SELUMVEX-338955 format. One record per residue (C-alpha): x, y, z; residue number from 1. Coordinates in Angstrom, 2 decimals. Layout:
REM residues N
+---------+---------+---------+--------+
|      px |      py |      pz | torkol |
+---------+---------+---------+--------+
|       X |       Y |       Z |    NUM |
...
+---------+---------+---------+--------+
REM end
This chain:
REM residues 340
+---------+---------+---------+--------+
|      px |      py |      pz | torkol |
+---------+---------+---------+--------+
|    2.46 |  -31.71 |   -3.20 |      1 |
|   -0.79 |  -29.68 |   -3.94 |      2 |
|   -2.80 |  -27.26 |   -1.75 |      3 |
|   -5.84 |  -25.06 |   -1.80 |      4 |
|   -4.45 |  -21.33 |   -1.30 |      5 |
|   -6.49 |  -18.25 |   -0.56 |      6 |
|   -6.14 |  -15.62 |   -3.44 |      7 |
|   -4.78 |  -13.00 |   -1.10 |      8 |
|   -1.86 |  -15.30 |   -0.19 |      9 |
|   -0.45 |  -16.03 |   -3.67 |     10 |
|    3.06 |  -15.30 |   -4.73 |     11 |
|    4.91 |  -14.83 |   -8.00 |     12 |
|    6.44 |  -18.17 |   -8.73 |     13 |
|    3.42 |  -20.54 |   -7.39 |     14 |
|    2.15 |  -22.92 |  -10.10 |     15 |
|   -1.92 |  -22.43 |  -10.15 |     16 |
|   -4.52 |  -24.42 |  -11.23 |     17 |
|   -7.81 |  -22.30 |  -11.72 |     18 |
|  -11.16 |  -23.93 |  -10.96 |     19 |
|  -12.46 |  -22.49 |  -14.23 |     20 |
|  -12.87 |  -23.44 |  -17.76 |     21 |
|  -10.47 |  -21.95 |  -20.50 |     22 |
|  -13.74 |  -19.92 |  -21.55 |     23 |
|  -14.12 |  -18.45 |  -17.91 |     24 |
|  -11.02 |  -16.71 |  -17.72 |     25 |
|   -8.61 |  -14.35 |  -19.22 |     26 |
|   -5.38 |  -16.59 |  -19.49 |     27 |
|   -3.96 |  -18.45 |  -22.23 |     28 |
|   -4.38 |  -21.80 |  -20.17 |     29 |
|   -5.90 |  -23.05 |  -16.71 |     30 |
|   -2.73 |  -24.36 |  -15.07 |     31 |
|    0.45 |  -22.05 |  -15.15 |     32 |
|    2.90 |  -20.51 |  -13.01 |     33 |
|    2.60 |  -16.81 |  -11.85 |     34 |
|    5.07 |  -14.69 |  -13.26 |     35 |
|    3.93 |  -11.17 |  -12.73 |     36 |
|    1.63 |   -9.37 |   -9.87 |     37 |
|   -0.57 |   -8.46 |  -12.27 |     38 |
|   -1.66 |  -12.08 |  -12.80 |     39 |
|   -2.83 |  -12.22 |   -9.49 |     40 |
|   -4.64 |   -9.03 |   -9.60 |     41 |
|   -6.83 |  -10.57 |  -12.43 |     42 |
|   -7.28 |  -13.73 |  -10.38 |     43 |
|   -8.81 |  -11.59 |   -7.73 |     44 |
|  -10.94 |  -10.23 |  -10.41 |     45 |
|  -12.65 |  -13.13 |  -11.36 |     46 |
|  -13.81 |  -13.29 |   -8.09 |     47 |
|  -12.05 |  -16.43 |   -6.60 |     48 |
|  -11.34 |  -16.79 |   -3.17 |     49 |
|   -8.77 |  -19.55 |   -3.19 |     50 |
|   -7.01 |  -21.45 |   -6.05 |     51 |
|   -5.09 |  -24.94 |   -6.20 |     52 |
|   -1.46 |  -24.60 |   -5.88 |     53 |
|    1.29 |  -27.58 |   -7.32 |     54 |
|    4.09 |  -26.72 |   -4.98 |     55 |
|    6.09 |  -29.43 |   -6.97 |     56 |
|    6.26 |  -27.21 |   -9.85 |     57 |
|    6.57 |  -24.05 |   -8.05 |     58 |
|    9.37 |  -21.73 |   -7.21 |     59 |
|    7.85 |  -21.16 |   -3.73 |     60 |
|    7.62 |  -23.18 |   -0.88 |     61 |
|    4.09 |  -24.47 |    0.51 |     62 |
|    3.18 |  -21.93 |    3.67 |     63 |
|    4.23 |  -23.35 |    7.10 |     64 |
|    1.02 |  -24.56 |    9.14 |     65 |
|    0.59 |  -22.87 |   12.26 |     66 |
|    0.89 |  -24.35 |   15.52 |     67 |
|   -2.23 |  -26.16 |   17.07 |     68 |
|   -3.81 |  -23.46 |   18.98 |     69 |
|   -2.90 |  -23.68 |   22.84 |     70 |
|   -2.22 |  -21.25 |   25.52 |     71 |
|   -1.28 |  -18.73 |   22.73 |     72 |
|   -3.82 |  -17.76 |   19.96 |     73 |
|   -2.32 |  -17.79 |   16.45 |     74 |
|   -1.19 |  -14.51 |   15.73 |     75 |
|   -3.09 |  -13.98 |   12.68 |     76 |
|   -6.19 |  -14.16 |   14.87 |     77 |
|   -5.32 |  -12.27 |   17.87 |     78 |
|   -4.43 |   -8.60 |   19.08 |     79 |
|   -0.93 |   -9.34 |   20.11 |     80 |
|    1.96 |   -7.45 |   18.93 |     81 |
|    4.52 |   -9.70 |   16.98 |     82 |
|    8.22 |   -8.28 |   16.53 |     83 |
|    8.74 |   -8.30 |   12.72 |     84 |
|   12.46 |   -9.76 |   13.50 |     85 |
|   10.91 |  -12.92 |   14.53 |     86 |
|    9.25 |  -13.58 |   11.06 |     87 |
|   11.33 |  -14.58 |    8.43 |     88 |
|   10.07 |  -12.70 |    5.18 |     89 |
|    9.61 |  -14.89 |    2.19 |     90 |
|   12.79 |  -15.43 |   -0.08 |     91 |
|   11.00 |  -13.92 |   -3.04 |     92 |
|   12.78 |  -10.81 |   -3.70 |     93 |
|   15.91 |   -9.31 |   -2.49 |     94 |
|   17.17 |   -5.86 |   -2.78 |     95 |
|   18.96 |   -6.43 |   -6.17 |     96 |
|   15.74 |   -7.70 |   -7.78 |     97 |
|   13.27 |   -5.89 |   -5.93 |     98 |
|   13.19 |   -2.46 |   -7.54 |     99 |
|   12.14 |   -3.25 |  -11.58 |    100 |
|   14.65 |   -2.15 |  -14.17 |    101 |
|   11.92 |   -0.72 |  -15.89 |    102 |
|   11.29 |    1.54 |  -12.84 |    103 |
|   14.66 |    3.21 |  -12.98 |    104 |
|   14.69 |    3.45 |  -16.86 |    105 |
|   11.20 |    5.59 |  -16.89 |    106 |
|   11.96 |    7.88 |  -13.89 |    107 |
|   15.37 |    9.01 |  -15.95 |    108 |
|   14.17 |    8.59 |  -19.37 |    109 |
|   13.83 |   12.05 |  -20.78 |    110 |
|   12.54 |   11.07 |  -24.05 |    111 |
|    9.09 |    9.64 |  -22.56 |    112 |
|    6.21 |   11.73 |  -22.98 |    113 |
|    4.93 |   13.22 |  -19.61 |    114 |
|    1.65 |   10.60 |  -20.30 |    115 |
|    4.01 |    7.94 |  -20.98 |    116 |
|    6.43 |    8.37 |  -18.24 |    117 |
|    3.54 |    8.67 |  -15.81 |    118 |
|    2.08 |    5.43 |  -16.79 |    119 |
|    5.26 |    3.44 |  -16.86 |    120 |
|    6.43 |    5.00 |  -13.27 |    121 |
|    3.02 |    4.16 |  -11.60 |    122 |
|    2.75 |    0.45 |  -13.21 |    123 |
|    6.28 |   -0.39 |  -11.99 |    124 |
|    5.69 |    1.54 |   -8.72 |    125 |
|    3.03 |   -0.88 |   -7.92 |    126 |
|    5.11 |   -3.58 |   -8.94 |    127 |
|    7.65 |   -2.57 |   -6.46 |    128 |
|    5.54 |   -2.09 |   -3.87 |    129 |
|    3.93 |   -5.45 |   -4.17 |    130 |
|    7.11 |   -7.24 |   -4.07 |    131 |
|    8.21 |   -5.23 |   -0.97 |    132 |
|    4.96 |   -6.31 |    0.94 |    133 |
|    5.96 |   -9.77 |   -0.25 |    134 |
|    9.48 |   -9.66 |    1.24 |    135 |
|    9.75 |   -6.74 |    3.79 |    136 |
|   12.79 |   -7.43 |    5.01 |    137 |
|   15.10 |   -4.74 |    6.22 |    138 |
|   17.16 |   -4.53 |    3.32 |    139 |
|   14.13 |   -4.73 |    0.95 |    140 |
|   12.70 |   -1.62 |    2.97 |    141 |
|   15.95 |    0.37 |    2.53 |    142 |
|   16.21 |   -0.54 |   -1.23 |    143 |
|   12.43 |    0.60 |   -1.85 |    144 |
|   13.02 |    3.76 |    0.23 |    145 |
|   16.01 |    4.69 |   -2.25 |    146 |
|   14.02 |    4.02 |   -5.16 |    147 |
|   11.15 |    6.06 |   -3.73 |    148 |
|   13.42 |    8.91 |   -3.57 |    149 |
|   13.90 |    9.10 |   -7.42 |    150 |
|    9.77 |    8.64 |   -7.84 |    151 |
|    9.64 |   11.72 |   -5.18 |    152 |
|   12.10 |   13.53 |   -7.33 |    153 |
|   10.21 |   13.16 |  -10.17 |    154 |
|    6.78 |   14.37 |   -8.70 |    155 |
|    8.76 |   17.13 |   -7.37 |    156 |
|   10.44 |   18.41 |  -10.35 |    157 |
|    8.12 |   17.43 |  -13.12 |    158 |
|    4.99 |   18.90 |  -12.79 |    159 |
|    3.25 |   17.48 |  -16.19 |    160 |
|    4.21 |   14.12 |  -15.12 |    161 |
|    3.06 |   14.59 |  -11.73 |    162 |
|   -0.29 |   15.73 |  -12.81 |    163 |
|   -0.71 |   12.58 |  -14.79 |    164 |
|    0.38 |   10.32 |  -12.23 |    165 |
|   -2.34 |   12.06 |   -9.85 |    166 |
|   -5.18 |   11.58 |  -13.00 |    167 |
|   -4.23 |    7.77 |  -13.61 |    168 |
|   -4.07 |    6.39 |   -9.96 |    169 |
|   -6.32 |    3.15 |   -9.91 |    170 |
|   -9.59 |    2.46 |   -8.04 |    171 |
|   -8.88 |   -1.04 |   -6.92 |    172 |
|   -8.02 |   -1.18 |   -3.05 |    173 |
|   -5.27 |   -3.57 |   -2.65 |    174 |
|   -2.65 |   -2.31 |   -0.26 |    175 |
|    0.25 |   -1.88 |   -2.82 |    176 |
|   -2.05 |    0.19 |   -5.07 |    177 |
|   -3.57 |    2.06 |   -2.17 |    178 |
|    0.02 |    2.76 |   -0.90 |    179 |
|    1.10 |    4.13 |   -4.41 |    180 |
|   -2.09 |    6.08 |   -4.73 |    181 |
|   -1.55 |    7.63 |   -1.18 |    182 |
|    2.55 |    8.15 |   -1.74 |    183 |
|    1.29 |   10.32 |   -4.97 |    184 |
|   -1.47 |   12.00 |   -3.57 |    185 |
|    0.16 |   12.96 |   -0.44 |    186 |
|    3.62 |   13.97 |   -1.92 |    187 |
|    1.63 |   16.43 |   -4.09 |    188 |
|    0.08 |   18.24 |   -1.33 |    189 |
|    3.30 |   18.43 |    0.55 |    190 |
|    4.93 |   19.88 |   -2.55 |    191 |
|    1.96 |   22.74 |   -2.79 |    192 |
|    2.50 |   23.16 |    0.98 |    193 |
|    6.24 |   23.44 |    1.41 |    194 |
|    7.25 |   24.26 |   -2.16 |    195 |
|    9.09 |   27.42 |   -1.03 |    196 |
|   10.48 |   25.85 |    2.19 |    197 |
|   13.87 |   24.48 |    2.94 |    198 |
|   12.70 |   22.95 |    6.43 |    199 |
|   11.70 |   19.61 |    4.94 |    200 |
|   13.37 |   16.65 |    3.72 |    201 |
|   11.11 |   15.66 |    0.60 |    202 |
|   12.86 |   12.38 |    0.01 |    203 |
|   12.20 |   10.98 |    3.55 |    204 |
|    8.76 |   12.72 |    3.72 |    205 |
|    7.92 |   10.99 |    0.19 |    206 |
|    9.16 |    7.46 |    1.46 |    207 |
|    7.05 |    8.00 |    4.68 |    208 |
|    3.68 |    8.73 |    2.46 |    209 |
|    4.59 |    5.60 |    0.27 |    210 |
|    5.50 |    3.23 |    3.05 |    211 |
|    2.47 |    4.74 |    5.51 |    212 |
|    0.57 |    1.13 |    5.31 |    213 |
|    3.46 |   -1.03 |    5.70 |    214 |
|    2.38 |   -2.35 |    8.98 |    215 |
|   -0.54 |   -4.10 |    7.31 |    216 |
|    1.92 |   -7.13 |    6.53 |    217 |
|    1.34 |   -7.85 |   10.41 |    218 |
|   -2.47 |   -8.41 |    9.60 |    219 |
|   -4.10 |  -11.62 |    8.73 |    220 |
|   -4.71 |  -11.27 |    5.17 |    221 |
|   -8.03 |  -12.60 |    5.52 |    222 |
|   -9.29 |   -9.45 |    7.19 |    223 |
|   -7.05 |   -7.30 |    4.74 |    224 |
|   -8.75 |   -8.96 |    1.67 |    225 |
|  -12.20 |   -9.30 |    3.22 |    226 |
|  -14.83 |   -8.25 |    0.67 |    227 |
|  -16.90 |   -6.62 |    3.18 |    228 |
|  -17.02 |   -4.42 |    6.12 |    229 |
|  -14.77 |   -5.23 |    9.26 |    230 |
|  -16.87 |   -6.25 |   12.25 |    231 |
|  -15.49 |   -4.53 |   15.61 |    232 |
|  -13.01 |   -7.65 |   16.10 |    233 |
|  -11.80 |   -7.41 |   12.83 |    234 |
|  -11.29 |   -3.42 |   13.47 |    235 |
|   -9.23 |   -4.19 |   16.41 |    236 |
|   -6.76 |   -6.27 |   15.03 |    237 |
|   -6.65 |   -3.68 |   11.83 |    238 |
|   -5.86 |   -0.70 |   14.30 |    239 |
|   -2.49 |   -2.43 |   15.27 |    240 |
|   -1.01 |   -1.60 |   11.75 |    241 |
|    0.14 |    1.99 |   12.46 |    242 |
|    2.47 |    0.87 |   15.47 |    243 |
|    3.57 |   -2.22 |   13.49 |    244 |
|    4.51 |   -0.19 |   10.50 |    245 |
|    6.29 |    2.30 |   12.90 |    246 |
|    8.50 |   -0.74 |   14.16 |    247 |
|    9.34 |   -1.91 |   11.14 |    248 |
|   10.66 |    1.07 |    9.88 |    249 |
|   12.51 |    1.67 |   13.13 |    250 |
|   14.00 |   -1.65 |   13.02 |    251 |
|   15.03 |   -1.39 |    9.44 |    252 |
|   16.75 |    1.83 |   10.53 |    253 |
|   14.72 |    3.26 |    7.69 |    254 |
|   13.72 |    6.90 |    7.71 |    255 |
|   13.79 |    9.88 |    9.72 |    256 |
|   11.83 |    9.58 |   13.07 |    257 |
|    9.63 |   12.42 |   11.95 |    258 |
|    8.80 |   10.53 |    9.01 |    259 |
|    8.31 |    7.19 |   10.89 |    260 |
|    5.60 |    9.39 |   12.84 |    261 |
|    3.45 |    9.18 |    9.32 |    262 |
|    2.92 |    5.55 |    9.68 |    263 |
|    2.08 |    5.98 |   13.24 |    264 |
|   -0.38 |    9.00 |   12.81 |    265 |
|   -2.06 |    8.40 |    9.34 |    266 |
|   -5.06 |    7.23 |   10.97 |    267 |
|   -5.41 |    9.97 |   13.77 |    268 |
|   -8.17 |   12.42 |   13.71 |    269 |
|   -8.45 |   16.28 |   14.41 |    270 |
|  -11.00 |   15.74 |   17.01 |    271 |
|   -9.33 |   12.71 |   18.42 |    272 |
|  -11.36 |   10.09 |   16.97 |    273 |
|   -8.69 |    8.22 |   15.27 |    274 |
|   -6.02 |    5.50 |   16.29 |    275 |
|   -3.88 |    4.12 |   17.45 |    276 |
|   -3.36 |    6.99 |   20.17 |    277 |
|   -6.44 |    9.00 |   19.79 |    278 |
|   -4.34 |   12.05 |   19.34 |    279 |
|   -5.92 |   15.16 |   18.32 |    280 |
|   -5.35 |   18.56 |   16.83 |    281 |
|   -2.06 |   20.18 |   16.76 |    282 |
|   -0.53 |   17.17 |   18.45 |    283 |
|   -0.90 |   15.32 |   15.42 |    284 |
|    2.54 |   15.92 |   13.34 |    285 |
|    1.65 |   18.04 |    9.94 |    286 |
|    2.89 |   15.11 |    7.74 |    287 |
|    0.33 |   12.73 |    9.53 |    288 |
|   -2.45 |   15.17 |    8.95 |    289 |
|   -1.48 |   15.31 |    5.19 |    290 |
|   -1.17 |   11.66 |    4.68 |    291 |
|   -4.79 |   11.03 |    6.84 |    292 |
|   -6.57 |   13.14 |    4.32 |    293 |
|   -4.89 |   11.53 |    1.13 |    294 |
|   -5.60 |    7.97 |    3.04 |    295 |
|   -9.15 |    8.87 |    3.36 |    296 |
|   -9.73 |   10.26 |   -0.08 |    297 |
|   -8.17 |    7.48 |   -1.88 |    298 |
|  -10.12 |    4.95 |    0.08 |    299 |
|  -13.70 |    6.83 |   -0.67 |    300 |
|  -12.52 |    6.92 |   -4.63 |    301 |
|  -11.76 |    2.74 |   -4.44 |    302 |
|  -13.98 |    0.49 |   -5.92 |    303 |
|  -14.61 |   -2.15 |   -3.19 |    304 |
|  -17.02 |   -5.38 |   -3.37 |    305 |
|  -19.50 |   -3.75 |   -1.00 |    306 |
|  -19.33 |   -0.06 |   -2.40 |    307 |
|  -18.53 |    1.81 |   -5.72 |    308 |
|  -16.09 |    4.16 |   -6.33 |    309 |
|  -16.93 |    7.90 |   -5.63 |    310 |
|  -16.35 |   10.27 |   -7.92 |    311 |
|  -13.08 |   12.88 |   -6.37 |    312 |
|  -15.73 |   15.76 |   -6.36 |    313 |
|  -18.33 |   13.25 |   -4.44 |    314 |
|  -15.42 |   12.33 |   -2.32 |    315 |
|  -14.02 |   15.90 |   -1.46 |    316 |
|  -17.77 |   17.00 |   -0.98 |    317 |
|  -18.38 |   14.19 |    1.54 |    318 |
|  -15.15 |   14.77 |    3.53 |    319 |
|  -15.61 |   18.64 |    3.64 |    320 |
|  -19.65 |   17.90 |    4.72 |    321 |
|  -19.79 |   14.80 |    6.70 |    322 |
|  -16.27 |   14.89 |    8.25 |    323 |
|  -15.80 |   18.42 |    9.25 |    324 |
|  -13.69 |   17.69 |   12.24 |    325 |
|  -11.78 |   15.02 |   11.11 |    326 |
|   -9.22 |   16.99 |    9.08 |    327 |
|   -7.12 |   20.13 |    9.62 |    328 |
|   -9.14 |   22.40 |    7.43 |    329 |
|   -6.33 |   24.60 |    6.13 |    330 |
|   -4.61 |   21.56 |    4.56 |    331 |
|   -7.83 |   20.09 |    3.68 |    332 |
|   -8.29 |   23.52 |    1.53 |    333 |
|   -5.45 |   23.18 |    0.25 |    334 |
|   -5.98 |   19.64 |   -0.93 |    335 |
|   -9.10 |   20.47 |   -2.86 |    336 |
|   -6.74 |   22.64 |   -4.95 |    337 |
|   -5.12 |   19.66 |   -6.72 |    338 |
|   -8.19 |   18.54 |   -8.36 |    339 |
|   -9.10 |   21.80 |   -9.95 |    340 |
+---------+---------+---------+--------+
REM end
């Protein structure tokens, strides 16, 4: 059975048929089974919006078609909140296969030079986040949290590797890449702020930063992957993701309440103009304020179809001059020092 599948819905294990000749792409063949997340990234880079998938030759079952629209609108096009427990995650990954072996090896390999270690940790952290977002079961969330604790330890204890991680962050804006970037950047700021304090659980904090956008799995993929600015209706649907991420972590019994607040508050602004609760000023937890700065910075320095990536200097200048009331000024001043 063959079916057209949006590129944003592609999964490892699908047998794809690219609508391109072999001279128009970088793959060895135009028909092949997806075996790695980077192949999906490469397909996106070719500007394709959908590809043909042969499910008879795939390891992944075809998606279930939504029921006809009736009194209840299909969830991917509504503002309704869905209980994550009512949505069965794809059977692609489990806690035993979720974390790449290479990630564990890179984190603990003392023979690797800082640049090599940073490159390996970054690549395989992105791979793990993509897998977890594909299959966000409670067990997988907890497994990713355990792996992220090791990554956090590395950032906190190895300054050279941490600096290299900060330098090599990619500039696409896929959710899994953005999650890793914001995790690294936020934890680097928290490291600067809390270095001499015993009052913060940095493992919990690091996991909260990396998982800040978990709730986006509850938003229609067409909105997440839209190659243009969102309209007001799409933004209303996007604004559910902090609460949905909070619920996913709460229902998985993962992270402390303080760190789940990161997920809830990472889009709240100091002037009260953020979402989902329009919380303002010191009512926003300091962890949420940290994540907000990193989130906006990574968004500005990411390449999108409708805008070019800004340099770190230009992004920081814009944040200082055009968004003076969005961020905690003291935290922002500390954030700037990371890029000197």
